C-alpha positions in Angstrom: 9.1 66.1 -109.3 10.1 68.3 -112.2 12.2 70.5 -109.9 14.2 67.5 -108.7 15.1 66.5 -112.2 15.9 70.1 -113.1 18.3 70.3 -110.1 19.9 67.0 -111.1 20.5 67.9 -114.7 21.7 71.4 -113.7 24.8 69.9 -112.1 25.6 67.6 -115.0 27.5 69.2 -117.9 26.5 68.6 -121.5 29.6 66.6 -122.2 28.9 64.2 -119.3 25.3 63.9 -120.4 26.4 62.9 -123.9 28.9 60.4 -122.6 26.2 58.8 -120.4 23.7 58.6 -123.3 26.4 57.0 -125.6 27.3 54.5 -122.8 23.7 53.5 -122.5 23.3 53.0 -126.2 26.5 50.9 -126.3 25.2 48.7 -123.4 21.8 48.2 -125.1 23.6 47.4 -128.4 25.8 44.8 -126.7 22.9 43.2 -124.9 20.8 42.9 -128.1 23.7 40.9 -129.7 24.6 38.8 -126.7 21.0 37.4 -126.5 22.0 35.1 -129.4 25.2 33.9 -127.8 25.6 30.2 -127.1 26.1 30.7 -123.3 22.8 32.5 -122.9 21.0 30.0 -125.1 22.4 27.2 -123.0 21.2 28.9 -119.8 17.7 29.4 -121.3 17.4 25.8 -122.3 18.5 24.7 -118.8 15.9 26.9 -117.3 13.3 25.4 -119.7 14.4 21.9 -118.6 13.9 22.8 -115.0 10.4 24.2 -115.7 9.6 21.0 -117.7 10.8 18.8 -114.7 8.2 20.6 -112.5 5.3 20.3 -114.9 6.1 17.2 -117.0 4.1 18.6 -119.9 4.8 16.7 -123.1 4.2 19.7 -125.3 6.9 21.7 -123.3 9.3 18.7 -123.8 8.8 18.8 -127.6 9.5 22.5 -127.7 12.7 22.0 -125.6 13.9 19.2 -127.9 13.5 21.6 -130.8 15.5 24.2 -129.0 18.2 21.7 -128.1 18.4 20.6 -131.8 18.9 24.2 -132.9 21.4 24.7 -130.1 23.4 21.6 -131.1 23.5 22.8 -134.7 24.8 26.3 -133.8 27.0 25.8 -130.8 29.9 23.5 -129.8 28.9 22.2 -126.3 26.6 19.3 -127.3 23.5 19.0 -125.2 21.8 15.6 -124.8 18.2 15.3 -126.2 15.4 14.9 -123.7 13.3 11.7 -123.6 9.8 12.9 -123.8 8.3 9.5 -123.7 
């Protein structure tokens, strides 16, 4: 296994290796900040709502309502609050 990696890295110049590492760092950096974006939060809440519709667990509903409240405070597309009753 080590021989395979040695052959792979032998064909890659140091300049290209540095560019690849910098690219990976930039992608990880962008993904860490995009996790807090409104679009991703909206998709996570919709996924939670789908999970709740399958289980109908009232505790999950309360957690989702809290997430929706926080989302509505931070983001512009208003989401309707679930009826947990």
